[in-house]
PDB file of N, CA, C and O in Angstrom:
ATOM      1  N   MET A   1       2.510   9.522  -5.569  1.00  0.00           N
ATOM      2  CA  MET A   1       2.851   8.126  -6.136  1.00  0.00           C
ATOM      3  C   MET A   1       4.360   9.132  -7.407  1.00  0.00           C
ATOM      4  O   MET A   1       4.103   9.702  -8.468  1.00  0.00           O
ATOM      5  N   ASP A   2       5.853   8.993  -6.708  1.00  0.00           N
ATOM      6  CA  ASP A   2       6.711   9.784  -7.473  1.00  0.00           C
ATOM      7  C   ASP A   2       7.033   8.075  -8.177  1.00  0.00           C
ATOM      8  O   ASP A   2       6.820   6.934  -7.766  1.00  0.00           O
ATOM      9  N   ALA A   3       7.674   8.690  -9.479  1.00  0.00           N
ATOM     10  CA  ALA A   3       8.347   7.903 -10.339  1.00  0.00           C
ATOM     11  C   ALA A   3       8.861   6.685  -9.881  1.00  0.00           C
ATOM     12  O   ALA A   3       8.333   5.590 -10.075  1.00  0.00           O
ATOM     13  N   THR A   4      10.179   6.948  -9.105  1.00  0.00           N
ATOM     14  CA  THR A   4      11.192   6.092  -8.354  1.00  0.00           C
ATOM     15  C   THR A   4       9.656   4.577  -7.648  1.00  0.00           C
ATOM     16  O   THR A   4       9.835   3.587  -8.359  1.00  0.00           O
ATOM     17  N   THR A   5       8.837   4.381  -6.943  1.00  0.00           N
ATOM     18  CA  THR A   5       8.295   4.332  -7.015  1.00  0.00           C
ATOM     19  C   THR A   5       7.346   3.282  -7.562  1.00  0.00           C
ATOM     20  O   THR A   5       6.954   2.157  -7.252  1.00  0.00           O
ATOM     21  N   ALA A   6       7.091   4.517  -8.884  1.00  0.00           N
ATOM     22  CA  ALA A   6       5.816   3.566  -9.540  1.00  0.00           C
ATOM     23  C   ALA A   6       6.680   2.360 -10.316  1.00  0.00           C
ATOM     24  O   ALA A   6       6.007   1.351 -10.528  1.00  0.00           O
ATOM     25  N   GLN A   7       7.911   2.319 -10.718  1.00  0.00           N
ATOM     26  CA  GLN A   7       8.638   1.975 -11.335  1.00  0.00           C
ATOM     27  C   GLN A   7       8.952   0.687 -10.821  1.00  0.00           C
ATOM     28  O   GLN A   7       8.647  -0.312 -11.473  1.00  0.00           O
ATOM     29  N   LEU A   8       9.773   0.564  -9.255  1.00  0.00           N
ATOM     30  CA  LEU A   8       9.590  -0.619  -8.347  1.00  0.00           C
ATOM     31  C   LEU A   8       8.248  -1.144  -8.387  1.00  0.00           C
ATOM     32  O   LEU A   8       8.020  -2.223  -8.934  1.00  0.00           O
ATOM     33  N   ILE A   9       7.604  -0.652  -8.000  1.00  0.00           N
ATOM     34  CA  ILE A   9       6.029  -1.485  -7.832  1.00  0.00           C
ATOM     35  C   ILE A   9       6.137  -2.232  -9.219  1.00  0.00           C
ATOM     36  O   ILE A   9       5.678  -3.371  -9.131  1.00  0.00           O
ATOM     37  N   GLN A  10       6.653  -1.888 -10.579  1.00  0.00           N
ATOM     38  CA  GLN A  10       5.801  -2.416 -11.537  1.00  0.00           C
ATOM     39  C   GLN A  10       7.028  -3.578 -12.591  1.00  0.00           C
ATOM     40  O   GLN A  10       7.034  -4.231 -13.635  1.00  0.00           O
ATOM     41  N   SER A  11       7.986  -3.198 -11.344  1.00  0.00           N
ATOM     42  CA  SER A  11       9.481  -3.965 -11.451  1.00  0.00           C
ATOM     43  C   SER A  11       9.034  -5.048 -10.744  1.00  0.00           C
ATOM     44  O   SER A  11       8.705  -6.053 -11.373  1.00  0.00           O
ATOM     45  N   LEU A  12       8.949  -5.023  -9.324  1.00  0.00           N
ATOM     46  CA  LEU A  12       8.495  -6.108  -8.358  1.00  0.00           C
ATOM     47  C   LEU A  12       6.181  -7.182  -8.919  1.00  0.00           C
ATOM     48  O   LEU A  12       5.691  -8.278  -8.646  1.00  0.00           O
ATOM     49  N   SER A  13       5.661  -5.923  -9.721  1.00  0.00           N
ATOM     50  CA  SER A  13       4.435  -6.619 -10.494  1.00  0.00           C
ATOM     51  C   SER A  13       4.947  -7.970 -11.537  1.00  0.00           C
ATOM     52  O   SER A  13       4.526  -9.090 -11.827  1.00  0.00           O
ATOM     53  N   LYS A  14       6.078  -7.118 -11.868  1.00  0.00           N
ATOM     54  CA  LYS A  14       6.464  -8.459 -13.339  1.00  0.00           C
ATOM     55  C   LYS A  14       7.249  -9.267 -12.650  1.00  0.00           C
ATOM     56  O   LYS A  14       6.920 -10.380 -13.059  1.00  0.00           O
ATOM     57  N   SER A  15       8.094  -9.409 -11.848  1.00  0.00           N
ATOM     58  CA  SER A  15       8.846 -10.925 -11.389  1.00  0.00           C
ATOM     59  C   SER A  15       8.089 -11.237 -10.762  1.00  0.00           C
ATOM     60  O   SER A  15       8.452 -12.305 -10.270  1.00  0.00           O
ATOM     61  N   VAL A  16       6.728 -10.845 -10.257  1.00  0.00           N
ATOM     62  CA  VAL A  16       5.467 -12.013  -9.869  1.00  0.00           C
ATOM     63  C   VAL A  16       5.687 -12.840 -10.507  1.00  0.00           C
ATOM     64  O   VAL A  16       6.285 -13.913 -10.426  1.00  0.00           O
ATOM     65  N   THR A  17       4.627 -11.755 -11.911  1.00  0.00           N
ATOM     66  CA  THR A  17       4.803 -12.473 -12.855  1.00  0.00           C
ATOM     67  C   THR A  17       5.380 -13.837 -13.262  1.00  0.00           C
ATOM     68  O   THR A  17       4.910 -14.826 -13.825  1.00  0.00           O
ATOM     69  N   GLU A  18       6.603 -13.502 -12.748  1.00  0.00           N
ATOM     70  CA  GLU A  18       7.394 -14.199 -13.821  1.00  0.00           C
ATOM     71  C   GLU A  18       7.496 -15.647 -12.789  1.00  0.00           C
ATOM     72  O   GLU A  18       7.234 -16.788 -13.171  1.00  0.00           O
ATOM     73  N   LEU A  19       7.894 -15.297 -11.562  1.00  0.00           N
ATOM     74  CA  LEU A  19       7.799 -16.785 -10.845  1.00  0.00           C
ATOM     75  C   LEU A  19       6.574 -17.216 -10.197  1.00  0.00           C
ATOM     76  O   LEU A  19       6.568 -17.658  -9.048  1.00  0.00           O
ATOM     77  N   SER A  20       5.331 -17.070 -11.059  1.00  0.00           N
ATOM     78  CA  SER A  20       3.779 -17.554 -10.711  1.00  0.00           C
ATOM     79  C   SER A  20       3.800 -18.836 -12.147  1.00  0.00           C
ATOM     80  O   SER A  20       3.342 -19.928 -12.486  1.00  0.00           O
ATOM     81  N   VAL A  21       4.727 -17.677 -12.604  1.00  0.00           N
ATOM     82  CA  VAL A  21       5.268 -19.271 -14.419  1.00  0.00           C
ATOM     83  C   VAL A  21       5.890 -20.310 -13.704  1.00  0.00           C
ATOM     84  O   VAL A  21       5.256 -21.345 -13.500  1.00  0.00           O
ATOM     85  N   ALA A  22       7.086 -20.175 -13.280  1.00  0.00           N
ATOM     86  CA  ALA A  22       8.169 -20.583 -12.821  1.00  0.00           C
ATOM     87  C   ALA A  22       7.363 -21.549 -11.194  1.00  0.00           C
ATOM     88  O   ALA A  22       7.551 -22.750 -11.388  1.00  0.00           O
ATOM     89  N   ARG A  23       6.974 -21.433 -10.485  1.00  0.00           N
ATOM     90  CA  ARG A  23       5.815 -21.665  -9.751  1.00  0.00           C
ATOM     91  C   ARG A  23       5.101 -22.908 -10.048  1.00  0.00           C
ATOM     92  O   ARG A  23       4.896 -23.866  -9.303  1.00  0.00           O
ATOM     93  N   ALA A  24       4.643 -22.665 -11.670  1.00  0.00           N
ATOM     94  CA  ALA A  24       3.675 -23.031 -12.127  1.00  0.00           C
ATOM     95  C   ALA A  24       4.131 -24.798 -12.481  1.00  0.00           C
ATOM     96  O   ALA A  24       3.721 -25.939 -12.266  1.00  0.00           O
ATOM     97  N   GLU A  25       5.281 -24.049 -13.179  1.00  0.00           N
ATOM     98  CA  GLU A  25       5.920 -25.484 -13.649  1.00  0.00           C
ATOM     99  C   GLU A  25       7.046 -26.153 -12.736  1.00  0.00           C
ATOM    100  O   GLU A  25       7.660 -27.124 -13.179  1.00  0.00           O
ATOM    101  N   ALA A  26       7.337 -25.623 -11.410  1.00  0.00           N
ATOM    102  CA  ALA A  26       7.513 -26.136 -10.443  1.00  0.00           C
ATOM    103  C   ALA A  26       6.528 -27.322 -10.173  1.00  0.00           C
ATOM    104  O   ALA A  26       6.856 -28.503 -10.287  1.00  0.00           O
ATOM    105  N   ALA A  27       5.528 -26.968  -9.874  1.00  0.00           N
ATOM    106  CA  ALA A  27       4.647 -28.071  -9.417  1.00  0.00           C
ATOM    107  C   ALA A  27       3.610 -29.507 -10.401  1.00  0.00           C
ATOM    108  O   ALA A  27       2.810 -30.397 -10.115  1.00  0.00           O
ATOM    109  N   GLN A  28       4.520 -28.767 -12.043  1.00  0.00           N
ATOM    110  CA  GLN A  28       3.994 -29.559 -12.735  1.00  0.00           C
ATOM    111  C   GLN A  28       4.857 -30.754 -12.473  1.00  0.00           C
ATOM    112  O   GLN A  28       4.454 -31.907 -12.320  1.00  0.00           O
ATOM    113  N   THR A  29       6.424 -30.221 -12.430  1.00  0.00           N
ATOM    114  CA  THR A  29       7.558 -31.676 -12.154  1.00  0.00           C
ATOM    115  C   THR A  29       7.577 -32.722 -11.175  1.00  0.00           C
ATOM    116  O   THR A  29       7.972 -33.882 -11.060  1.00  0.00           O
ATOM    117  N   GLY A  30       6.893 -31.688 -10.411  1.00  0.00           N
ATOM    118  CA  GLY A  30       6.879 -32.151  -8.664  1.00  0.00           C
ATOM    119  C   GLY A  30       8.373 -31.808  -8.053  1.00  0.00           C
ATOM    120  O   GLY A  30       9.295 -32.598  -7.852  1.00  0.00           O
ATOM    121  N   ALA A  31       8.331 -30.448  -7.828  1.00  0.00           N
ATOM    122  CA  ALA A  31       9.689 -30.344  -7.448  1.00  0.00           C
ATOM    123  C   ALA A  31       9.232 -29.575  -6.043  1.00  0.00           C
ATOM    124  O   ALA A  31       9.575 -28.404  -5.879  1.00  0.00           O
ATOM    125  N   HIS A  32       8.412 -30.306  -4.989  1.00  0.00           N
ATOM    126  CA  HIS A  32       8.276 -29.212  -4.423  1.00  0.00           C
ATOM    127  C   HIS A  32       8.710 -28.689  -3.363  1.00  0.00           C
ATOM    128  O   HIS A  32       7.873 -28.316  -2.541  1.00  0.00           O
ATOM    129  N   LEU A  33      10.315 -28.491  -3.042  1.00  0.00           N
ATOM    130  CA  LEU A  33      10.936 -27.213  -2.775  1.00  0.00           C
ATOM    131  C   LEU A  33      10.952 -26.213  -3.588  1.00  0.00           C
ATOM    132  O   LEU A  33      10.645 -25.163  -3.023  1.00  0.00           O
ATOM    133  N   LYS A  34      11.194 -26.109  -4.718  1.00  0.00           N
ATOM    134  CA  LYS A  34      11.519 -25.519  -5.352  1.00  0.00           C
ATOM    135  C   LYS A  34       9.651 -24.506  -5.175  1.00  0.00           C
ATOM    136  O   LYS A  34       9.350 -23.502  -4.529  1.00  0.00           O
ATOM    137  N   TYR A  35       9.166 -25.041  -5.715  1.00  0.00           N
ATOM    138  CA  TYR A  35       7.613 -24.497  -5.983  1.00  0.00           C
ATOM    139  C   TYR A  35       7.273 -24.162  -4.132  1.00  0.00           C
ATOM    140  O   TYR A  35       6.312 -23.394  -4.095  1.00  0.00           O
ATOM    141  N   ALA A  36       7.663 -24.433  -2.973  1.00  0.00           N
ATOM    142  CA  ALA A  36       7.402 -23.637  -1.712  1.00  0.00           C
ATOM    143  C   ALA A  36       8.025 -22.592  -1.912  1.00  0.00           C
ATOM    144  O   ALA A  36       7.548 -21.466  -2.053  1.00  0.00           O
ATOM    145  N   GLU A  37       9.324 -22.966  -1.938  1.00  0.00           N
ATOM    146  CA  GLU A  37      10.360 -21.276  -2.607  1.00  0.00           C
ATOM    147  C   GLU A  37      10.319 -20.070  -3.301  1.00  0.00           C
ATOM    148  O   GLU A  37      10.802 -18.971  -3.027  1.00  0.00           O
ATOM    149  N   LEU A  38       9.465 -20.577  -4.525  1.00  0.00           N
ATOM    150  CA  LEU A  38       8.945 -19.500  -5.620  1.00  0.00           C
ATOM    151  C   LEU A  38       7.701 -18.577  -4.718  1.00  0.00           C
ATOM    152  O   LEU A  38       7.577 -17.367  -4.527  1.00  0.00           O
ATOM    153  N   THR A  39       6.661 -20.079  -4.172  1.00  0.00           N
ATOM    154  CA  THR A  39       5.930 -19.315  -3.439  1.00  0.00           C
ATOM    155  C   THR A  39       6.030 -18.203  -2.485  1.00  0.00           C
ATOM    156  O   THR A  39       5.340 -17.186  -2.433  1.00  0.00           O
ATOM    157  N   GLY A  40       6.807 -18.495  -1.892  1.00  0.00           N
ATOM    158  CA  GLY A  40       7.590 -16.812  -0.493  1.00  0.00           C
ATOM    159  C   GLY A  40       8.121 -16.402  -0.918  1.00  0.00           C
ATOM    160  O   GLY A  40       8.604 -15.642  -0.079  1.00  0.00           O
ATOM    161  N   ARG A  41       8.712 -16.160  -2.069  1.00  0.00           N
ATOM    162  CA  ARG A  41       9.574 -15.017  -2.802  1.00  0.00           C
ATOM    163  C   ARG A  41       8.065 -14.122  -3.191  1.00  0.00           C
ATOM    164  O   ARG A  41       7.982 -12.932  -2.888  1.00  0.00           O
ATOM    165  N   ILE A  42       6.794 -14.928  -3.964  1.00  0.00           N
ATOM    166  CA  ILE A  42       6.035 -14.528  -4.511  1.00  0.00           C
ATOM    167  C   ILE A  42       5.363 -13.858  -3.000  1.00  0.00           C
ATOM    168  O   ILE A  42       5.120 -12.652  -2.954  1.00  0.00           O
ATOM    169  N   GLU A  43       5.141 -14.602  -2.001  1.00  0.00           N
ATOM    170  CA  GLU A  43       4.544 -13.698  -1.404  1.00  0.00           C
ATOM    171  C   GLU A  43       5.244 -12.168  -0.427  1.00  0.00           C
ATOM    172  O   GLU A  43       4.931 -11.018  -0.116  1.00  0.00           O
ATOM    173  N   THR A  44       6.139 -12.970  -0.303  1.00  0.00           N
ATOM    174  CA  THR A  44       7.051 -11.432  -0.010  1.00  0.00           C
ATOM    175  C   THR A  44       7.441 -10.688  -1.028  1.00  0.00           C
ATOM    176  O   THR A  44       8.653 -10.721  -1.239  1.00  0.00           O
ATOM    177  N   MET A  45       6.754  -9.978  -1.779  1.00  0.00           N
ATOM    178  CA  MET A  45       7.104  -9.597  -3.286  1.00  0.00           C
ATOM    179  C   MET A  45       5.270  -8.518  -2.411  1.00  0.00           C
ATOM    180  O   MET A  45       4.930  -7.531  -1.758  1.00  0.00           O
ATOM    181  N   ARG A  46       4.646 -10.028  -3.283  1.00  0.00           N
ATOM    182  CA  ARG A  46       3.636  -8.964  -2.997  1.00  0.00           C
ATOM    183  C   ARG A  46       2.606  -8.087  -1.530  1.00  0.00           C
ATOM    184  O   ARG A  46       1.447  -7.703  -1.377  1.00  0.00           O
ATOM    185  N   THR A  47       4.099  -8.117  -0.574  1.00  0.00           N
ATOM    186  CA  THR A  47       3.384  -8.162   0.344  1.00  0.00           C
ATOM    187  C   THR A  47       4.992  -6.636   0.208  1.00  0.00           C
ATOM    188  O   THR A  47       4.801  -5.510   0.666  1.00  0.00           O
ATOM    189  N   VAL A  48       5.621  -6.823  -0.110  1.00  0.00           N
ATOM    190  CA  VAL A  48       6.793  -5.346  -0.552  1.00  0.00           C
ATOM    191  C   VAL A  48       5.368  -4.445  -1.187  1.00  0.00           C
ATOM    192  O   VAL A  48       4.649  -4.005  -0.290  1.00  0.00           O
ATOM    193  N   ILE A  49       4.967  -4.178  -2.444  1.00  0.00           N
ATOM    194  CA  ILE A  49       4.209  -4.248  -3.467  1.00  0.00           C
ATOM    195  C   ILE A  49       2.824  -3.483  -2.476  1.00  0.00           C
ATOM    196  O   ILE A  49       2.248  -2.445  -2.802  1.00  0.00           O
ATOM    197  N   SER A  50       2.664  -3.921  -1.824  1.00  0.00           N
ATOM    198  CA  SER A  50       1.395  -3.461  -0.784  1.00  0.00           C
ATOM    199  C   SER A  50       1.434  -2.556  -0.239  1.00  0.00           C
ATOM    200  O   SER A  50       0.804  -1.505  -0.357  1.00  0.00           O
ATOM    201  N   PHE A  51       2.687  -3.082   0.864  1.00  0.00           N
ATOM    202  CA  PHE A  51       3.123  -1.562   1.865  1.00  0.00           C
ATOM    203  C   PHE A  51       3.457  -0.282   0.350  1.00  0.00           C
ATOM    204  O   PHE A  51       2.656   0.606   0.059  1.00  0.00           O
ATOM    205  N   PHE A  52       4.852  -0.537  -0.426  1.00  0.00           N
ATOM    206  CA  PHE A  52       4.822   0.601  -1.136  1.00  0.00           C
ATOM    207  C   PHE A  52       3.092   0.867  -1.856  1.00  0.00           C
ATOM    208  O   PHE A  52       2.948   2.073  -2.056  1.00  0.00           O
ATOM    209  N   GLN A  53       2.415   0.433  -2.074  1.00  0.00           N
ATOM    210  CA  GLN A  53       1.474   1.193  -2.555  1.00  0.00           C
ATOM    211  C   GLN A  53       0.402   1.772  -1.215  1.00  0.00           C
ATOM    212  O   GLN A  53      -0.569   2.457  -1.539  1.00  0.00           O
ATOM    213  N   GLN A  54       0.524   1.610  -0.456  1.00  0.00           N
ATOM    214  CA  GLN A  54      -0.131   2.402   1.041  1.00  0.00           C
ATOM    215  C   GLN A  54       0.436   3.284   1.295  1.00  0.00           C
ATOM    216  O   GLN A  54      -0.156   4.279   1.713  1.00  0.00           O
ATOM    217  N   THR A  55       2.317   3.263   1.087  1.00  0.00           N
ATOM    218  CA  THR A  55       2.598   4.456   1.741  1.00  0.00           C
ATOM    219  C   THR A  55       1.904   5.698   0.211  1.00  0.00           C
ATOM    220  O   THR A  55       1.293   6.722   0.515  1.00  0.00           O
ATOM    221  N   ALA A  56       2.133   5.366  -1.118  1.00  0.00           N
ATOM    222  CA  ALA A  56       2.157   6.141  -1.831  1.00  0.00           C
ATOM    223  C   ALA A  56       0.638   6.697  -1.518  1.00  0.00           C
ATOM    224  O   ALA A  56       0.479   7.886  -1.796  1.00  0.00           O
ATOM    225  N   GLN A  57      -0.310   6.113  -1.068  1.00  0.00           N
ATOM    226  CA  GLN A  57      -1.652   6.700  -1.170  1.00  0.00           C
ATOM    227  C   GLN A  57      -1.999   7.259   0.038  1.00  0.00           C
ATOM    228  O   GLN A  57      -2.913   8.059   0.238  1.00  0.00           O
ATOM    229  N   ALA A  58      -1.122   6.739   0.938  1.00  0.00           N
ATOM    230  CA  ALA A  58      -0.719   7.475   2.748  1.00  0.00           C
ATOM    231  C   ALA A  58      -0.093   9.180   2.566  1.00  0.00           C
ATOM    232  O   ALA A  58      -0.338  10.061   3.390  1.00  0.00           O
ATOM    233  N   ALA A  59       0.706   9.375   1.372  1.00  0.00           N
ATOM    234  CA  ALA A  59       1.430  10.076   1.009  1.00  0.00           C
ATOM    235  C   ALA A  59       1.117  11.125  -0.007  1.00  0.00           C
ATOM    236  O   ALA A  59       1.795  12.099  -0.332  1.00  0.00           O
ATOM    237  N   ALA A  60      -0.545  10.559  -0.627  1.00  0.00           N
ATOM    238  CA  ALA A  60      -0.400  11.590  -2.008  1.00  0.00           C
ATOM    239  C   ALA A  60      -1.551  12.772  -1.079  1.00  0.00           C
ATOM    240  O   ALA A  60      -2.032  12.433   0.002  1.00  0.00           O
ATOM    241  N   PRO A  61      -1.781  13.826  -1.571  1.00  0.00           N
ATOM    242  CA  PRO A  61      -2.370  15.007  -0.797  1.00  0.00           C
ATOM    243  C   PRO A  61      -3.682  14.765  -0.801  1.00  0.00           C
ATOM    244  O   PRO A  61      -4.028  13.675  -1.256  1.00  0.00           O
ATOM    245  N   VAL A  62      -4.595  15.579  -0.367  1.00  0.00           N
ATOM    246  CA  VAL A  62      -5.888  15.675  -0.065  1.00  0.00           C
ATOM    247  C   VAL A  62      -6.318  16.617  -0.963  1.00  0.00           C
ATOM    248  O   VAL A  62      -5.841  17.741  -0.810  1.00  0.00           O
ATOM    249  N   PRO A  63      -7.295  16.412  -2.093  1.00  0.00           N
ATOM    250  CA  PRO A  63      -7.689  17.573  -2.673  1.00  0.00           C
ATOM    251  C   PRO A  63      -8.642  18.510  -1.838  1.00  0.00           C
ATOM    252  O   PRO A  63      -9.687  18.193  -1.270  1.00  0.00           O
ATOM    253  N   ALA A  64      -7.901  19.996  -1.917  1.00  0.00           N
ATOM    254  CA  ALA A  64      -8.640  20.842  -1.531  1.00  0.00           C
ATOM    255  C   ALA A  64     -10.039  21.405  -1.691  1.00  0.00           C
ATOM    256  O   ALA A  64     -10.122  21.802  -2.853  1.00  0.00           O
ATOM    257  N   THR A  65     -11.442  21.668  -0.890  1.00  0.00           N
ATOM    258  CA  THR A  65     -12.819  21.595  -1.497  1.00  0.00           C
ATOM    259  C   THR A  65     -13.320  23.090  -1.560  1.00  0.00           C
ATOM    260  O   THR A  65     -14.318  23.510  -2.145  1.00  0.00           O
ATOM    261  N   GLY A  66     -12.418  23.775  -0.839  1.00  0.00           N
ATOM    262  CA  GLY A  66     -12.389  25.320  -0.465  1.00  0.00           C
ATOM    263  C   GLY A  66     -13.313  25.524   0.270  1.00  0.00           C
ATOM    264  O   GLY A  66     -14.180  26.369   0.050  1.00  0.00           O
ATOM    265  N   GLU A  67     -13.262  24.691   1.374  1.00  0.00           N
ATOM    266  CA  GLU A  67     -14.599  24.985   2.081  1.00  0.00           C
ATOM    267  C   GLU A  67     -13.451  25.367   3.805  1.00  0.00           C
ATOM    268  O   GLU A  67     -12.239  25.157   3.756  1.00  0.00           O
ATOM    269  N   ASN A  68     -13.911  25.736   4.708  1.00  0.00           N
ATOM    270  CA  ASN A  68     -12.950  26.347   5.219  1.00  0.00           C
ATOM    271  C   ASN A  68     -13.901  24.885   6.582  1.00  0.00           C
ATOM    272  O   ASN A  68     -14.705  23.967   6.422  1.00  0.00           O
ATOM    273  N   PRO A  69     -13.100  25.527   7.868  1.00  0.00           N
ATOM    274  CA  PRO A  69     -13.714  24.176   8.443  1.00  0.00           C
ATOM    275  C   PRO A  69     -14.801  25.186   9.961  1.00  0.00           C
ATOM    276  O   PRO A  69     -14.523  26.300  10.406  1.00  0.00           O
ATOM    277  N   PRO A  70     -15.716  24.483  10.294  1.00  0.00           N
ATOM    278  CA  PRO A  70     -15.973  24.777  10.995  1.00  0.00           C
ATOM    279  C   PRO A  70     -15.684  25.430  11.835  1.00  0.00           C
ATOM    280  O   PRO A  70     -14.869  24.655  12.336  1.00  0.00           O
ATOM    281  N   ALA A  71     -15.653  26.639  12.738  1.00  0.00           N
ATOM    282  CA  ALA A  71     -15.126  27.084  13.993  1.00  0.00           C
ATOM    283  C   ALA A  71     -15.943  27.560  14.841  1.00  0.00           C
ATOM    284  O   ALA A  71     -17.086  28.017  14.838  1.00  0.00           O
ATOM    285  N   GLU A  72     -14.278  27.151  16.320  1.00  0.00           N
ATOM    286  CA  GLU A  72     -14.651  26.562  17.199  1.00  0.00           C
ATOM    287  C   GLU A  72     -15.191  27.456  18.251  1.00  0.00           C
ATOM    288  O   GLU A  72     -14.257  28.202  18.545  1.00  0.00           O
ATOM    289  N   LYS A  73     -16.276  27.770  18.996  1.00  0.00           N
ATOM    290  CA  LYS A  73     -16.529  28.678  19.555  1.00  0.00           C
ATOM    291  C   LYS A  73     -16.190  29.413  20.114  1.00  0.00           C
ATOM    292  O   LYS A  73     -15.924  28.704  21.084  1.00  0.00           O
ATOM    293  N   ALA A  74     -15.880  30.490  20.460  1.00  0.00           N
ATOM    294  CA  ALA A  74     -14.980  31.480  21.256  1.00  0.00           C
ATOM    295  C   ALA A  74     -14.619  31.030  22.984  1.00  0.00           C
ATOM    296  O   ALA A  74     -15.778  31.007  23.397  1.00  0.00           O
ATOM    297  N   ASP A  75     -13.950  30.753  23.930  1.00  0.00           N
ATOM    298  CA  ASP A  75     -13.568  30.423  25.008  1.00  0.00           C
ATOM    299  C   ASP A  75     -13.952  32.136  25.617  1.00  0.00           C
ATOM    300  O   ASP A  75     -13.522  33.106  24.994  1.00  0.00           O
ATOM    301  N   ASP A  76     -14.369  32.218  26.243  1.00  0.00           N
ATOM    302  CA  ASP A  76     -15.143  34.085  26.473  1.00  0.00           C
ATOM    303  C   ASP A  76     -14.374  34.005  28.159  1.00  0.00           C
ATOM    304  O   ASP A  76     -13.994  35.130  28.484  1.00  0.00           O
ATOM    305  N   GLY A  77     -14.173  33.259  28.915  1.00  0.00           N
ATOM    306  CA  GLY A  77     -14.030  32.817  30.349  1.00  0.00           C
ATOM    307  C   GLY A  77     -14.480  32.469  30.949  1.00  0.00           C
ATOM    308  O   GLY A  77     -14.130  31.598  31.745  1.00  0.00           O
ATOM    309  N   ASP A  78     -16.133  33.336  30.776  1.00  0.00           N
ATOM    310  CA  ASP A  78     -17.677  33.397  31.675  1.00  0.00           C
ATOM    311  C   ASP A  78     -17.815  32.397  32.124  1.00  0.00           C
ATOM    312  O   ASP A  78     -17.158  31.562  31.502  1.00  0.00           O
ATOM    313  N   GLN A  79     -18.553  31.845  33.225  1.00  0.00           N
ATOM    314  CA  GLN A  79     -18.927  30.801  33.979  1.00  0.00           C
ATOM    315  C   GLN A  79     -20.502  30.269  33.327  1.00  0.00           C
ATOM    316  O   GLN A  79     -21.268  31.194  33.059  1.00  0.00           O
ATOM    317  N   GLN A  80     -20.715  29.672  33.216  1.00  0.00           N
ATOM    318  CA  GLN A  80     -22.273  29.104  32.269  1.00  0.00           C
ATOM    319  C   GLN A  80     -23.294  30.090  33.463  1.00  0.00           C
ATOM    320  O   GLN A  80     -22.780  30.195  34.576  1.00  0.00           O
ATOM    321  N   GLU A  81     -24.444  30.669  33.298  1.00  0.00           N
ATOM    322  CA  GLU A  81     -25.065  31.364  33.942  1.00  0.00           C
ATOM    323  C   GLU A  81     -26.474  30.346  34.876  1.00  0.00           C
ATOM    324  O   GLU A  81     -26.538  29.231  34.359  1.00  0.00           O
ATOM    325  N   GLU A  82     -26.880  30.411  35.333  1.00  0.00           N
ATOM    326  CA  GLU A  82     -27.814  29.639  36.164  1.00  0.00           C
ATOM    327  C   GLU A  82     -29.542  30.332  36.093  1.00  0.00           C
ATOM    328  O   GLU A  82     -30.046  31.403  36.432  1.00  0.00           O
ATOM    329  N   SER A  83     -30.035  29.097  35.479  1.00  0.00           N
ATOM    330  CA  SER A  83     -31.542  30.444  35.269  1.00  0.00           C
ATOM    331  C   SER A  83     -32.480  29.661  36.528  1.00  0.00           C
ATOM    332  O   SER A  83     -33.585  30.104  36.841  1.00  0.00           O
TER     333      SER A  83
END
């Protein structure tokens, strides 16, 4: 994961936390529309964070094991003999 992606994920995570607090306050005051709006925004941000994390994991290099892959049998063109 590069520095820009990590910074973006950190910023989005902070925003989700802030929105969660605002949503809890809206629920206590009975502001149902604000609660619904904040819930939608939180879910959108979580989806974006998940996308970036999956993208970063997919792009991460696979560590080398030092082993060579199994060699395939060479096809010498001969047909299989019948016994």
